[in-house]
C-alpha positions in Angstrom: -14.8 212.5 -96.1 -18.0 214.2 -98.4 -15.8 217.8 -97.8 -12.9 216.8 -99.1 -14.1 214.6 -101.5 -17.2 217.8 -103.1 -13.2 219.9 -103.0 -11.7 217.3 -105.6 -14.3 216.7 -107.5 -14.3 220.5 -107.9 -10.8 220.4 -108.9 -11.1 217.7 -111.4 -13.3 219.4 -113.7 -10.7 221.6 -114.2 -8.9 218.6 -116.1 -9.2 216.8 -119.3 -9.7 213.5 -118.0 -11.1 212.6 -114.5 -7.5 211.2 -112.9 -6.4 213.9 -110.5 -3.0 214.9 -108.8 -3.4 216.5 -105.3 -0.5 217.2 -103.7 -0.2 216.6 -99.9 2.2 219.0 -97.6 4.4 221.9 -98.6 8.0 222.6 -98.0 8.0 222.9 -94.0 5.4 219.8 -93.6 6.8 215.9 -91.7 9.7 217.9 -89.7 8.5 215.0 -87.0 7.6 211.4 -87.0 3.9 212.1 -85.7 2.5 214.9 -88.4 4.0 212.2 -90.6 2.4 209.0 -89.2 -1.0 211.1 -88.2 -1.3 212.3 -92.1 -0.9 208.8 -93.0 -3.2 207.3 -91.2 -6.1 210.0 -90.2 -5.8 210.6 -94.9 -6.1 206.4 -95.3 -9.3 206.1 -92.8 -11.4 208.9 -95.4 -10.0 206.9 -98.4 -11.1 203.6 -97.3 -14.7 205.1 -95.9 -15.0 206.8 -99.4 -13.4 203.8 -101.6 -16.5 201.6 -99.6 -19.2 203.9 -100.6 -20.0 203.2 -104.3 -22.6 206.0 -104.4 -19.6 208.3 -104.4 -18.4 206.8 -107.4 -14.4 207.7 -106.5 -11.1 205.5 -106.6 -8.9 207.5 -104.4 -5.3 206.6 -103.2 -2.0 207.3 -102.4 0.5 207.3 -104.7 3.8 208.6 -106.9 4.1 210.9 -109.6 5.0 207.7 -111.9 1.5 206.7 -110.6 -0.4 209.2 -111.8 1.4 209.6 -114.9 0.2 205.9 -115.3 -3.1 206.7 -114.6 -3.6 209.3 -116.6 -1.9 207.3 -119.8 -4.7 204.8 -119.7 -7.4 207.4 -119.7 -6.1 208.8 -122.8 -5.4 205.4 -124.5 -9.5 205.4 -126.2 -8.3 208.6 -127.8 -4.9 207.6 -128.8 -6.7 204.5 -130.4 -8.7 207.0 -133.2 -5.7 208.5 -133.7 -5.2 211.3 -131.7 -3.8 212.4 -128.0 -6.5 214.5 -126.1 -3.2 216.2 -124.8 -2.3 219.5 -126.5 1.4 220.0 -127.2 3.4 222.9 -125.3 6.6 224.1 -125.9 8.4 226.6 -123.9 8.6 227.5 -120.3 6.7 228.8 -117.6 8.7 232.3 -117.3 7.8 234.6 -116.0 5.5 233.5 -113.3 2.8 235.4 -111.7 0.7 234.2 -108.5 -2.2 236.7 -108.3 -3.1 240.1 -110.1 0.1 241.5 -111.6 3.0 239.8 -108.7 5.3 238.5 -111.4 8.3 237.6 -109.9 10.7 239.0 -111.8 12.6 240.4 -109.5 14.7 237.6 -107.9 16.1 237.4 -111.7 18.4 240.2 -110.1 17.9 240.2 -106.3 21.6 239.9 -104.8 23.4 240.4 -107.6 27.0 240.0 -105.8 26.7 236.5 -105.2 25.1 235.4 -108.6 28.7 236.9 -109.8 30.3 234.9 -107.1 28.7 232.2 -108.0 29.8 231.8 -111.3 33.6 233.4 -109.9 33.3 230.1 -108.2 32.2 228.0 -110.5 35.1 228.5 -113.2 37.1 228.3 -109.7 36.0 224.9 -109.2 36.3 223.3 -112.5 39.7 224.7 -113.5 41.0 222.8 -109.5 39.1 220.4 -110.6 40.6 219.8 -113.8 45.0 220.4 -112.7 44.0 218.4 -109.6 43.2 215.3 -111.7 45.9 215.8 -113.9 48.2 216.8 -111.1 47.1 213.5 -108.7 47.5 210.7 -112.2 51.6 212.4 -112.4 52.0 212.3 -108.6 50.9 208.4 -108.8 53.5 207.5 -111.9 55.9 209.8 -109.7 55.0 208.0 -106.3 54.8 211.9 -104.5 53.1 210.6 -101.7 53.2 214.2 -100.3 50.3 215.3 -103.2 48.7 211.8 -103.2 48.0 212.1 -99.2 47.4 215.5 -99.0 44.3 216.7 -97.9 43.0 218.2 -101.2 40.7 215.7 -102.6 38.6 216.7 -99.3 39.2 220.7 -99.6 37.6 219.4 -103.5 34.2 217.8 -101.8 33.6 219.5 -99.9 33.9 223.3 -102.5 31.5 221.3 -104.2 29.0 220.7 -102.0 29.5 224.5 -101.1 28.4 225.5 -104.8 26.0 223.0 -104.8 24.1 224.2 -101.5 24.2 227.6 -103.3 22.3 226.5 -106.0 19.3 226.0 -103.2 16.0 228.2 -104.6 16.7 230.5 -101.9 20.1 231.5 -102.3 21.1 232.0 -106.2 17.9 233.6 -106.5 18.6 236.1 -103.7 15.8 235.1 -101.4 17.5 234.0 -98.1 17.2 236.2 -94.9 20.1 238.3 -94.4 21.8 236.3 -92.3 21.6 233.4 -94.1 23.3 235.3 -97.3 26.0 235.7 -95.1 26.3 232.1 -94.3 26.1 231.3 -98.1 28.6 233.9 -98.7 31.7 232.6 -96.2 31.2 229.2 -97.1 32.1 230.4 -101.3 34.2 233.1 -99.4 36.2 230.2 -98.1 36.1 227.8 -101.1 37.4 229.6 -103.3 40.6 230.2 -101.0 40.6 226.8 -100.8 40.7 226.1 -104.7 42.8 228.8 -105.6 45.1 226.8 -103.3 44.1 223.6 -104.7 44.8 225.2 -108.0 48.4 226.7 -107.2 49.7 223.5 -105.8 48.5 221.4 -109.1 49.9 223.7 -110.7 53.1 224.1 -109.3 53.4 220.4 -109.6 52.8 219.9 -113.1 55.0 222.4 -114.4 58.1 221.1 -112.4 60.6 220.2 -114.3 61.6 217.7 -112.1 58.9 215.8 -110.3 61.0 214.4 -107.6 62.1 217.6 -106.0 58.3 218.2 -105.0 59.1 217.0 -101.4 62.0 219.9 -101.0 59.7 222.5 -101.8 56.9 224.6 -98.5 53.8 225.4 -100.0 55.4 229.0 -99.6 57.2 228.6 -102.8 53.7 227.4 -104.6 52.3 229.3 -107.1 49.4 232.2 -105.8 46.8 233.8 -107.6 46.7 237.4 -108.6 43.6 237.9 -107.2 42.5 238.4 -103.6 39.1 238.7 -101.9 39.5 240.3 -98.1 35.8 239.0 -97.1 33.0 237.6 -98.0 31.3 240.5 -99.4 34.2 242.9 -100.7 35.3 242.4 -104.7 38.4 240.9 -105.3 42.1 242.8 -105.1 45.0 242.6 -107.1 47.9 241.1 -105.3 51.5 243.8 -106.7 54.4 241.3 -107.6 57.5 242.7 -106.3 60.6 242.8 -109.1 64.0 243.0 -109.0 66.6 242.0 -111.7 66.1 238.1 -109.9 63.4 236.9 -112.9 60.0 236.0 -111.1 57.9 233.0 -112.5 54.7 234.1 -114.4 52.2 230.9 -114.9 49.0 231.4 -116.6 46.6 229.2 -116.8 44.1 228.4 -119.7 40.9 226.3 -118.1 39.4 226.1 -121.4 39.4 223.5 -124.3 40.5 225.9 -126.8 44.2 226.8 -127.9 43.6 230.7 -127.1 44.8 234.2 -127.5 44.2 236.0 -123.9 45.3 239.2 -122.5 46.7 238.6 -119.1 47.0 242.3 -116.7 48.8 241.5 -113.2 49.9 244.8 -111.2 53.8 244.7 -110.6 55.9 247.3 -108.4 58.1 248.6 -111.4 57.4 250.0 -114.4 60.3 249.3 -115.9 59.4 245.7 -117.2 60.1 243.0 -119.6 58.4 240.0 -120.0 60.1 237.1 -121.4 58.5 233.6 -123.0 60.2 230.4 -121.3 62.4 230.3 -124.3 63.5 233.8 -123.6 61.6 235.4 -126.7 60.8 239.0 -125.1 56.9 239.9 -125.0 54.9 243.2 -126.0 53.8 244.6 -122.5 51.5 248.0 -122.5 52.0 250.1 -118.5 48.8 251.3 -117.4 48.5 253.2 -114.3 46.9 251.8 -111.1 44.0 254.0 -110.1 43.6 254.3 -106.7 40.9 256.5 -106.9 39.4 258.1 -109.8 41.9 260.8 -110.3 44.8 259.5 -108.2 47.7 257.0 -109.5 49.2 254.6 -107.2 52.8 254.9 -106.4 53.2 251.6 -105.9 51.9 249.6 -108.1 51.9 249.5 -112.2 49.7 247.4 -114.4 51.1 245.1 -117.5 49.2 243.8 -119.8 50.6 241.4 -122.4 49.3 238.7 -125.3 49.4 235.0 -124.1 49.2 232.5 -125.8 47.6 229.1 -124.3 47.2 225.4 -125.3 44.3 224.1 -124.0 43.6 223.0 -120.8 47.6 223.9 -120.4 49.9 226.5 -118.3 52.5 228.7 -120.4 55.6 230.0 -117.9 56.7 233.3 -118.5 59.3 234.7 -117.0 58.9 238.9 -115.4 62.2 240.6 -113.8 62.7 244.9 -113.3 65.0 245.5 -116.2 66.9 249.5 -117.4 66.7 247.9 -120.7 62.7 247.6 -120.5 61.2 248.3 -124.1 57.4 248.6 -122.5 54.7 250.6 -124.2 53.1 253.1 -121.2 49.5 253.9 -122.0 48.1 256.9 -122.5 45.4 259.0 -121.4 42.7 261.7 -121.8 40.4 263.5 -119.2 37.5 265.4 -119.4 35.5 267.2 -116.5 38.2 267.0 -114.1 42.1 266.7 -114.0 44.8 264.2 -112.6 47.7 266.9 -110.5 50.4 264.0 -109.9 51.0 262.5 -113.6 54.0 260.2 -112.3 55.4 258.6 -116.0 52.5 258.7 -118.1 51.4 261.3 -120.7 47.9 262.7 -119.4 46.0 265.5 -121.9 43.3 267.4 -119.2 40.4 268.3 -121.9 38.3 270.6 -120.9 35.0 272.0 -121.9 36.2 269.8 -125.5 32.9 269.0 -127.7 35.6 266.6 -129.4 34.1 263.1 -129.7 35.9 260.2 -128.0 37.0 257.5 -130.2 38.1 253.4 -129.9 39.3 251.3 -132.2 41.0 247.9 -133.0 41.0 246.3 -136.0 37.6 244.8 -136.3 35.2 247.7 -134.7 35.7 251.8 -134.1 33.6 252.7 -131.3 32.2 256.1 -130.9 31.2 257.5 -127.5 29.5 260.9 -125.9 31.2 263.6 -123.9 29.7 261.5 -120.7 31.8 258.2 -122.1 29.0 256.9 -122.8 29.4 254.4 -126.0 26.6 256.0 -129.2 28.2 253.7 -132.6 29.5 251.2 -133.2 31.4 250.7 -136.8 31.9 247.0 -138.4 35.8 247.6 -140.1 34.6 244.3 -142.5 32.4 246.5 -144.6 32.7 250.1 -143.1 28.7 250.4 -141.6 27.3 252.2 -138.7 25.5 251.2 -136.1 23.9 252.5 -133.7 24.6 250.3 -130.5 24.3 252.8 -127.3 24.4 252.6 -123.8 22.4 253.8 -121.4 21.4 254.0 -117.0 18.1 254.8 -115.6 16.2 253.8 -112.5 12.9 252.0 -111.4 10.8 252.4 -108.6 8.4 250.9 -106.9 4.6 251.2 -107.3 2.2 253.8 -104.5 0.4 250.4 -104.0 0.4 248.4 -101.1 1.9 246.1 -102.2 5.3 246.9 -103.5 8.5 245.4 -105.0 10.7 243.1 -102.8 13.0 240.4 -102.6 10.9 238.2 -105.4 8.4 240.8 -107.0 9.3 243.2 -109.2 6.4 246.3 -108.9 7.3 248.8 -110.6 6.1 252.6 -110.8 5.9 252.6 -114.8 8.7 253.1 -117.0 11.8 253.4 -116.3 12.8 257.0 -115.4 16.5 258.1 -117.2 19.7 258.1 -115.0 20.2 262.0 -114.4 23.1 263.5 -113.0 24.0 267.7 -111.3 28.0 267.7 -113.0 29.2 265.7 -115.8 30.8 262.8 -114.9 34.9 262.2 -115.3 36.0 260.6 -118.2 38.8 258.7 -118.4 40.2 257.4 -121.6 43.4 255.2 -122.0 45.1 254.2 -125.4 47.5 250.9 -125.3 49.0 248.5 -127.4 46.8 245.8 -126.0 43.9 246.9 -124.8 42.3 250.3 -125.1 39.2 251.6 -123.1 36.3 254.6 -121.7 35.8 254.8 -117.8 33.5 257.0 -116.7 32.6 257.8 -112.9 28.8 258.3 -111.6 27.7 258.6 -108.5 25.8 255.1 -108.3 27.9 253.1 -111.5 31.9 253.0 -112.8 30.8 251.9 -116.2 34.3 251.0 -118.2 33.9 249.6 -122.2 37.3 248.3 -123.5 38.1 246.9 -126.6 41.1 244.3 -127.2 44.0 245.1 -129.5 44.2 240.9 -130.6 43.6 239.8 -134.0 41.7 236.9 -132.7 38.7 235.9 -130.4 39.1 238.5 -127.8 39.1 241.2 -130.4 35.6 240.9 -131.6 33.5 242.0 -128.6 33.1 245.0 -126.6 34.0 244.7 -123.0 31.8 245.8 -120.6 32.3 246.3 -116.9 30.0 248.0 -114.0 31.0 249.0 -111.1 27.3 249.3 -109.1 26.9 250.8 -105.9 23.4 251.3 -104.6 23.5 251.2 -100.8 22.2 254.8 -100.0 19.0 254.6 -102.4 15.8 254.4 -101.5 13.0 252.0 -103.3 15.3 252.2 -106.3 16.5 249.6 -109.0 19.4 250.6 -111.2 19.3 249.6 -115.2 21.7 249.2 -118.2 20.0 249.6 -121.9 21.3 249.2 -125.0 19.1 250.7 -127.8 20.5 249.6 -131.5 18.6 250.0 -134.8 17.9 246.4 -135.1 14.7 246.1 -135.9 13.8 243.2 -133.7 10.1 244.6 -133.3 8.9 242.8 -130.3 10.9 239.6 -130.5 13.7 238.5 -127.9 16.2 235.6 -127.0 17.4 234.1 -123.5 19.3 231.5 -122.6 17.5 228.9 -120.3 20.8 227.7 -117.6 22.9 228.2 -120.1 21.8 225.5 -122.7 18.9 226.7 -124.9 17.8 229.4 -125.9 14.4 230.6 -125.8 12.5 233.1 -127.8 10.3 235.8 -125.6 7.7 238.0 -126.9 7.2 241.4 -125.3 3.3 241.8 -125.0 1.7 245.2 -124.5 -1.1 243.4 -122.7 0.7 242.4 -119.8 2.2 244.6 -117.4 5.7 245.8 -117.9 7.3 243.2 -115.1 5.5 240.6 -116.8 8.3 241.3 -120.0 11.3 240.9 -117.9 12.6 237.3 -118.0 15.7 235.5 -116.3 19.5 236.1 -118.3 21.8 233.7 -117.4 24.6 234.0 -119.9 22.9 236.0 -123.1 20.3 237.6 -124.7 20.1 238.6 -128.2 18.1 240.9 -130.8 18.3 240.6 -134.2 16.1 241.5 -137.6 17.1 240.2 -141.0 20.4 241.9 -141.2 22.6 241.6 -138.2 22.3 239.8 -134.5 23.2 241.9 -131.4 24.0 239.8 -128.2 24.7 240.8 -125.2 27.2 237.7 -123.0 26.4 238.2 -119.1 29.2 236.8 -116.6 26.4 236.4 -114.3 22.1 235.6 -114.0 20.7 239.2 -113.7 16.8 239.9 -115.1 16.5 241.2 -118.9 13.9 242.2 -121.0 13.4 244.3 -124.5 10.2 246.8 -124.1 10.8 248.7 -127.3 12.2 247.3 -130.9 16.1 247.2 -130.7 16.8 247.5 -127.2 18.1 245.2 -124.4 17.7 245.7 -120.9 19.2 244.6 -118.3 18.4 245.2 -114.5 22.0 245.3 -112.3 21.1 245.4 -108.8 17.9 246.7 -106.6 17.8 247.9 -103.1 13.9 247.8 -101.6 12.6 248.3 -98.2 9.6 246.0 -97.3 8.9 242.5 -97.3 7.2 241.4 -100.5 4.5 238.7 -98.3 6.1 235.0 -100.0 7.8 234.0 -96.7 11.1 235.8 -97.0 9.6 238.6 -93.7 12.0 241.3 -94.7 13.5 243.9 -97.9 16.7 243.7 -99.7 18.8 246.4 -97.9 22.2 244.7 -97.5 23.4 245.6 -101.2 27.4 245.5 -101.9 29.5 247.8 -103.8 29.0 245.0 -106.9 30.6 244.1 -109.9 28.9 243.2 -113.5 30.4 242.1 -116.8 29.4 241.7 -119.8 30.4 241.7 -123.2 28.3 243.0 -126.9 28.5 241.3 -129.9 27.2 242.6 -133.2 27.1 239.9 -136.1 26.2 240.1 -139.4 23.3 237.5 -140.4 22.9 235.8 -144.0 20.2 233.5 -145.9 17.2 234.5 -143.6 14.2 232.7 -143.8 10.8 234.5 -142.4 9.4 231.6 -141.6 12.4 229.8 -139.9 12.0 232.5 -137.4 8.8 232.0 -136.7 10.4 228.6 -134.7 10.1 227.7 -131.3 14.0 227.3 -131.0 16.9 229.6 -132.1 20.7 228.8 -131.6 23.7 230.7 -130.9 26.7 231.2 -133.3 29.7 229.3 -132.6 32.0 233.2 -132.2 28.9 233.6 -129.6 29.2 230.2 -127.6 33.1 230.4 -127.5 33.1 234.6 -126.6 30.9 233.3 -123.7 33.2 230.4 -122.5 36.3 232.9 -122.2 34.6 235.7 -120.2 33.0 232.9 -117.7 36.4 230.8 -118.0 39.1 233.5 -117.7 43.1 232.4 -117.8 44.5 233.1 -114.4 47.9 233.9 -114.2 49.8 233.0 -110.7 53.2 234.0 -109.3 55.4 232.2 -107.3 55.3 233.9 -104.1 59.5 234.6 -103.8 61.6 234.9 -106.1 63.7 231.4 -106.0 67.0 230.8 -108.1 66.9 227.2 -107.7 63.3 226.5 -108.9 63.8 225.1 -112.4 60.3 224.6 -114.4 59.1 223.7 -117.6 58.4 226.0 -120.3 54.4 224.5 -120.7 52.4 221.7 -119.6 50.1 221.1 -122.6 47.8 218.1 -122.0 45.8 218.1 -124.7 47.2 216.8 -128.3 44.9 219.8 -130.0 41.7 222.0 -128.7 38.9 220.0 -128.9 36.5 220.4 -131.8 34.9 224.2 -131.3 31.3 222.9 -130.4 32.6 220.8 -128.1 33.0 221.8 -124.1 34.4 220.0 -121.8 32.4 220.3 -118.4 34.3 219.0 -116.0 37.4 216.1 -115.8 36.4 215.6 -112.2 38.1 213.1 -109.9 35.9 210.0 -108.5 35.7 209.4 -104.9 37.8 206.2 -104.0 35.0 203.4 -103.0 36.1 203.0 -99.3 36.9 206.4 -97.3 36.5 209.9 -98.4 39.9 209.7 -100.8 39.9 209.8 -103.9 40.1 207.1 -106.8 42.1 206.9 -110.1 39.2 207.1 -112.2 37.6 210.7 -113.1 34.1 211.6 -114.9 34.5 212.9 -118.3 31.7 215.0 -118.5 31.5 216.7 -122.4 28.6 218.7 -124.1 28.4 219.3 -127.9 26.8 223.1 -128.3 23.5 223.6 -130.6 24.6 226.2 -132.9 23.8 228.1 -136.0 25.8 227.2 -138.8 24.9 230.5 -141.3 27.2 232.9 -138.9 30.5 232.8 -140.5 33.4 231.2 -138.6 35.9 232.8 -141.3 38.1 235.7 -139.8 37.0 234.7 -136.4 40.1 233.9 -135.0 39.0 230.4 -134.2 42.0 227.7 -133.8 39.1 224.9 -134.3 37.5 223.1 -136.5 33.3 220.7 -135.6 34.2 217.2 -136.8 30.3 216.1 -136.3 30.7 215.5 -133.5 33.4 212.6 -133.0 36.3 212.5 -131.4 39.2 209.7 -131.4 40.0 208.5 -127.6 43.9 207.9 -128.2 44.1 211.6 -130.0 42.8 213.2 -127.0 45.9 213.4 -124.6 49.2 213.8 -125.2 50.9 213.8 -121.6 48.9 210.8 -120.7 48.0 207.2 -121.9 44.0 206.5 -121.5 44.3 203.3 -119.8 40.0 203.0 -120.3 37.3 205.4 -120.5 33.1 203.5 -121.0 30.2 205.5 -121.3 27.8 206.4 -117.9 24.6 207.7 -117.1 25.2 211.9 -116.4 25.3 211.7 -112.6 27.5 208.3 -112.6 25.2 206.6 -110.8 24.5 204.1 -113.8 26.7 201.9 -116.2 24.7 200.7 -119.7 24.2 197.7 -119.4 27.0 195.6 -121.7 29.2 198.4 -121.1 32.7 198.4 -122.4 35.8 201.0 -123.2 34.8 202.9 -126.2 37.8 204.3 -128.8 35.5 207.0 -130.4 33.5 209.5 -128.8 30.1 210.4 -130.6 27.9 212.9 -129.7 25.0 214.9 -131.1 24.7 218.3 -130.9 23.1 219.8 -127.3 23.5 216.2 -125.6 25.4 216.1 -122.8 27.3 213.4 -121.5 29.1 211.3 -119.0 32.2 208.7 -119.6 34.2 207.3 -117.0 38.3 208.0 -117.5 41.1 206.7 -116.8 44.6 208.2 -116.9 48.0 207.3 -116.6 
C-alpha cells in the first residue's frame, strides 16, 4: 500500500490539483472472470487500508470518468469563485504523437493505403445503397411487391454496415494489423462490396421500372449491373465490357449526391461505332477512346465511351446505347513521347521522337503545361490569364540507419526525401478528346495521370490526378508525391480532421521531419493573401508542407521490420494501389492577416462540393442482357430540387424493425451543414444550388414521396428529445450534424 501510494503521490505532483486519475488495465486485460475478481478484491483491500490510515492523508476509491471530472470540478470551484479557472484552455488536437525520443507515429497515416482507398469506395457504395434501398422499399410497400419486401436485401445491408464499421477499428483502417488479419478485413469489405452492388442494382431497377407490378416476372439476371468488377479482395477493380448490338441497351446512371450534377460517365463497350441517346431520344455527344491493355498496346475488343450526363439529385437517369453505322462519336487523338505504338487500330496516333515541344492540356477554366517526362509544371487560370507554378514531382524516403527503424506505426526517415530518378525517360501518352483530355506517364513504380474534363460546370474547375503505385519490389522505402507552387505559405498549412473540420498546422524546424507529417482524411491546403491551393484526396494519407508553397503526400510504404509497437512484423504485403486526388487553385479576396492567426479555417463551397463529387462518383449500370420487352422510365427524381449547397445528406438509412432483424418503415435522415469560407466567390463555379441559412421546408423536400412524419432524434437514434413532435421546418447551424426519424409514403 505504501509503495503504491508513493507512486500515486509522485504522479499527482505533475498536476494542478490533488485529484488524480489512475487507469487500471490495458486492451489485453480482464479476459477472464477470475482476473477481474482478483484485481477488484485486492485493490479494494489496499484502498480500505489506505483510507483507514489518517497519517496517509489520502482518499482513494474506484470511480468512473464522470466521478473524476466531478472531483476535479469541485477542486477548481474555489478558484472559479475568484473569477478565474486554474485550467488553461487548449484548442487543437494531439497530432502528431510521439511516445519516446523521435518516435513519431506518423507512419500509420499512410500504412496499407490499398485498404484506406477501399474503405472510401465501400463507404460511398454503402451510402448509395442505403438511400436507394429506402426509396425502393417505400415504393414496394405502396405497390405491395412482396418479392422485394421479403427479400434478404436488408439483412445483407445490415451486415455491410457492420463490416464497414468493423474496419474503422484502430488497427484496421490504420494499416497496423497482422497480414492474415488484413486479409480477413479485406475479404469482409470485398464481400460486402459485391452485396452492395447487388442492392444498388436491384433497388435502381425497381425504381426505374415503368410498371412496378411486372417486377415479380423479372429474374435477377435482368437487373442492373455495375460497370466495375473487382476480382479479389486485394486487386483493383476492372471495367465490364458492355456488348453492343443494333438493339438498344439501357444504361442507367445514379447520382448519389443531394446536388443536381453534370458529370462525365465512362463505360467500356464492344464497338467504336456507338450512339448514345437520352430517354427522350435526343442524341448525346460521345468521345470514343482506346482501352489500353498495356502502356502501349490497344485493346482490340473494347473501347471506352465517355459522355456528359446531367442527373437530378439522388436520382436516376436512363440512356440508351446501341451499335450504329451512323454513329457521330468523336474519336480521341493520341500523341506519344519516348515510345511508340505499332497497331493504331482506328485512332490517330502521333509518335514524337526527341522533340523539345512542351505538352499542354486545357479546358475553359485552366491551361496546364507539362515537361517532357509528362509531369505538370504550370497552371494558367483563364479567368485572369495568370501563370502559376504548380509542379508535381515524385520522391523516395528511406529509413534511418539507427537501431529503431520505420514500421507500420513509426516514420523514422533517413533525412530529407531523395528525388525519384529514372535511367530512361518515361513513356508519355497524351489524350485529346471532346469530353476529357489527359496526360499519362509511366514510371517504374508509378503510373501518373493528370486529367481535365471539358465541362462548363463544377467538374471542369479542378485537375484530376490519379496514381497507380507499385512498390512491391522495393526495400525499406516510401514513395511521395510533392506539389510545389509559388504560394507564399511560409510554414503554415491546413489539414482536415475526419472530413469535418479544418485544423491549421505549423511546420516547426526545431522538430524532426516525421513530427511535421499530419493525417489528411479528405483535404490539405496552403494559402497566401492572393491564392489557396487545395489537394483534395479520395483516401486518407500522411501529408506535410516542409517548405513554403509545398504540399507533399506519402502514397505507399514498404518496411522490412517491426517497429516494436505490438504488431511484431513489418509492412511487406503491398498491393498495386490506386490513389485519386483533385488539385484546386482558387483566388482569395478580402484577407485579414490578423484573422489568419485564428485556430479555425474553412474550405470554400466549391472545395466542399468538389470533394463530395470525388468521394461520391456517379454509378453507371447496364442491364445484363438486352431485353426487348423491358420498359423503363426516363428518370427517377426523388427530390423537388437540390438541397442547399452547404447541406450534405450524410445518409437516409432504413431503421431496423423492433421485432426481428427485418426493416421498419422508418429511416434515419442524417444531415450535415458544412461550414465554408464565404469570401471565395461562388460565381461561375457551376453550382446549381443556393444557401438558405440552414433552413429547409419539409414538404418541399421530396418529389415522389409524401413525408408522413419527421421528428428530431439524438445522433445515434437512441433517444428522442422530450416533447418530440412532427416538425415542418428543418433548421441547422453551420458545422452541425442532426438526425431525424422520417417516414415516407
